[in-house]
C-alpha positions in Angstrom: 5.7 35.6 75.9 9.2 36.9 76.5 10.1 33.7 78.4 8.9 31.5 75.4 11.0 33.6 73.0 14.1 33.2 75.2 13.4 29.5 75.5 13.2 29.0 71.8 16.4 31.1 71.3 18.2 29.0 73.9 17.2 25.7 72.3 18.2 26.9 68.8 21.6 28.1 70.2 22.3 24.7 71.8 21.2 22.7 68.7 23.5 24.8 66.4 26.4 25.6 68.6 26.8 22.3 70.5 27.5 20.1 67.4 29.9 22.8 66.1 31.7 22.7 69.5 32.0 18.9 69.4 33.3 19.1 65.8 35.8 21.7 66.8 37.0 19.6 69.6 37.4 16.6 67.3 39.3 18.7 64.8 41.5 20.1 67.6 42.3 16.5 68.8 43.2 15.4 65.3 45.4 18.5 64.9 47.2 17.7 68.1 48.0 14.2 66.9 49.1 15.0 63.3 50.9 18.3 63.9 53.1 17.7 66.9 56.1 19.9 67.0 59.6 18.7 67.8 59.2 20.0 71.3 56.1 17.9 71.7 58.1 14.8 70.7 61.0 15.7 72.9 58.8 16.2 75.9 56.8 13.0 75.3 56.8 10.8 78.3 56.3 7.1 77.7 54.7 4.9 80.3 57.0 2.5 82.2 57.6 -0.8 80.5 55.9 -2.6 83.4 52.6 -0.8 82.7 52.9 -1.6 79.0 53.5 -5.2 79.7 50.6 -5.4 82.1 48.2 -3.7 79.7 49.3 -6.0 76.9 47.7 -8.9 78.7 44.4 -7.5 77.7 45.1 -7.6 73.9 42.8 -9.8 71.9 45.6 -12.3 71.0 46.6 -12.9 74.6 43.0 -13.0 75.8 42.2 -15.6 73.1 45.0 -17.9 74.3 43.8 -17.4 77.9 40.3 -18.6 76.9 41.9 -21.6 75.2 43.6 -22.5 78.4 40.3 -22.1 80.3 38.6 -24.5 77.8 41.3 -27.1 78.4 40.8 -26.8 82.1 37.1 -27.4 81.7 37.8 -30.5 79.7 40.2 -31.7 82.4 37.4 -31.4 85.0 35.2 -33.4 82.7 37.8 -36.1 82.3 38.2 -36.3 86.1 34.5 -37.2 86.3 34.9 -39.8 83.6 34.2 -42.7 86.0 30.5 -41.7 86.1 30.1 -43.0 82.5 30.2 -46.6 83.9 27.0 -46.1 86.0 23.5 -45.5 85.0 20.2 -45.4 86.8 16.6 -45.4 85.8 13.2 -44.9 87.5 9.6 -44.7 86.4 6.1 -44.1 87.8 2.7 -44.7 86.3 -0.9 -44.3 87.5 -4.1 -45.7 85.9 -7.2 -47.7 86.2 -8.1 -51.1 84.9 -11.5 -51.3 83.4 -13.7 -54.5 83.4 -16.9 -54.8 81.4 -19.4 -57.6 81.8 -22.9 -58.6 80.8 -25.5 -60.7 82.6 -28.8 -62.0 81.3 -31.4 -64.9 81.7 -34.6 -65.8 80.0 -36.8 -63.8 82.4 -34.7 -60.6 82.6 -33.3 -58.2 80.0 -29.6 -58.0 79.4 -27.7 -55.4 81.6 -24.0 -54.4 81.6 -21.8 -54.0 84.6 -18.6 -51.8 84.8 -15.9 -52.0 87.5 -12.6 -50.0 87.7 -9.6 -50.4 90.0 -7.0 -47.6 90.4 -3.4 -48.9 90.3 0.1 -47.3 90.8 3.2 -48.6 89.1 6.7 -47.9 90.2 9.9 -48.9 88.5 13.5 -48.3 89.6 16.8 -49.8 88.9 20.5 -49.3 88.4 23.0 -50.5 85.8 26.8 -50.9 85.8 28.5 -51.1 82.4 32.3 -51.0 82.5 34.2 -51.2 79.2 37.7 -52.3 80.2 39.4 -50.3 77.6 37.8 -47.1 78.9 38.4 -48.1 82.5 42.1 -48.7 82.0 42.5 -45.5 79.9 40.8 -43.3 82.4 44.0 -42.2 84.1 45.7 -41.8 80.7 42.9 -39.4 79.5 43.4 -37.3 82.6 47.2 -37.1 82.1 46.8 -36.2 78.4 44.3 -33.5 79.3 46.7 -32.1 82.0 49.3 -31.9 79.3 46.9 -30.1 77.1 46.3 -27.5 79.9 50.1 -27.1 80.3 50.6 -26.8 76.6 47.9 -24.0 76.4 49.7 -22.2 79.3 53.1 -22.5 77.6 51.6 -21.3 74.3 50.1 -18.2 76.0 53.4 -17.5 77.8 55.4 -17.8 74.6 53.0 -15.4 72.8 53.2 -13.0 75.7 57.0 -13.1 75.7 57.1 -12.4 72.0 54.7 -9.5 72.5 57.0 -8.2 75.3 60.0 -8.3 73.0 58.1 -6.4 70.3 57.0 -3.8 72.9 60.5 -3.4 74.3 62.0 -3.0 70.7 59.5 -0.3 69.9 60.1 1.4 73.2 63.8 1.6 72.6 63.2 2.6 69.0 60.9 5.5 70.1 63.4 6.8 72.6 66.2 6.6 70.0 64.1 8.3 67.4 63.2 11.1 69.8 66.9 11.8 70.4 67.6 11.7 66.7 64.6 14.0 66.0 66.0 16.5 68.4 69.3 16.7 66.5 67.4 16.8 63.2 65.3 19.7 64.4 68.4 21.6 65.4 69.8 20.9 61.9 66.6 22.2 60.3 66.8 25.4 62.4 70.5 25.9 61.5 70.0 25.4 57.7 66.9 27.7 57.8 68.9 30.4 59.5 71.8 29.8 57.1 69.5 30.1 54.1 68.0 33.3 55.4 71.4 34.9 55.8 72.5 33.7 52.4 69.3 35.0 50.8 69.9 38.4 52.3 73.5 38.3 51.1 72.4 37.3 47.6 70.1 40.3 47.4 73.0 42.5 48.3 75.1 40.8 45.7 77.7 39.3 48.1 76.6 35.7 47.5 76.4 34.0 44.2 73.3 32.0 43.0 75.2 28.8 43.1 76.1 29.2 46.8 72.5 30.1 47.6 71.3 27.0 45.7 73.7 24.7 47.6 72.5 26.1 51.0 68.8 25.7 49.9 69.6 22.1 49.0 71.0 21.4 52.4 67.9 23.0 53.9 65.7 20.7 51.9 67.7 17.7 52.9 67.5 18.6 56.6 63.7 19.1 56.4 63.3 15.8 54.5 65.4 13.9 57.1 63.3 15.5 59.9 60.1 14.4 58.3 61.4 10.9 57.7 62.4 10.5 61.3 59.0 12.0 62.4 57.1 9.6 60.2 59.1 6.6 61.5 58.5 7.9 65.1 54.7 8.2 64.6 54.5 4.7 63.2 56.4 3.2 66.1 54.3 5.1 68.6 51.0 3.9 67.0 52.3 0.4 66.8 53.2 0.5 70.5 49.7 1.8 71.3 48.2 -1.2 69.6 50.6 -3.9 70.9 50.6 -2.6 74.5 46.9 -1.6 74.5 47.9 1.7 75.9 47.1 5.3 74.7 50.3 7.4 74.2 49.4 10.0 71.7 45.8 9.0 70.9 44.3 10.3 74.2 
């Protein structure tokens, strides 16, 4: 009886606690993404550009162009077999019986019927050659045009990939620059915060006027606003890089 009670208690504990644990993990992951400190950004390590470029080959836009090239290559193989359209062959087979009915009578005997059947096999085979001269003379041209289509598909894919690499490199440099700027902005926030705390204490002691305290507070707000703007810009660049390079950076 005790074992059954413990079993029910354990099942209830897993049913209740396990979803709560998963939810807590999801919330913690979201918190890590949205509330990164300045030190988290400063210590952020970006993957090498070579890895980002390689992963970018698996993005939907590049894969789509790769499939388009494969389609053109299949059509090229079909054009190389185009000479087969000039030939055709046919064959047939049949089996059956021929039936013959007859009747025989004379004045002294009644009429009677006679049936005879003969099994027969029929075979039919043949070949045909039909060569339209226009298609024959254009056979090489079709192959050349299809080769050009394959090359064009490859060039289109390479051009799209090069443009994607340019976007990735621009975001890469922008992120590194923003991290450096964020570091300076975080230092400015810390300085203005310390300056305001000192001024606030001095204001309480009567050694600083309200106008001076207001100006210091204004600088503190401006420093915090600038920090948040840089942080927002940095987050956008990082998420864009994740999408374009098909590589997780913050969204683990």
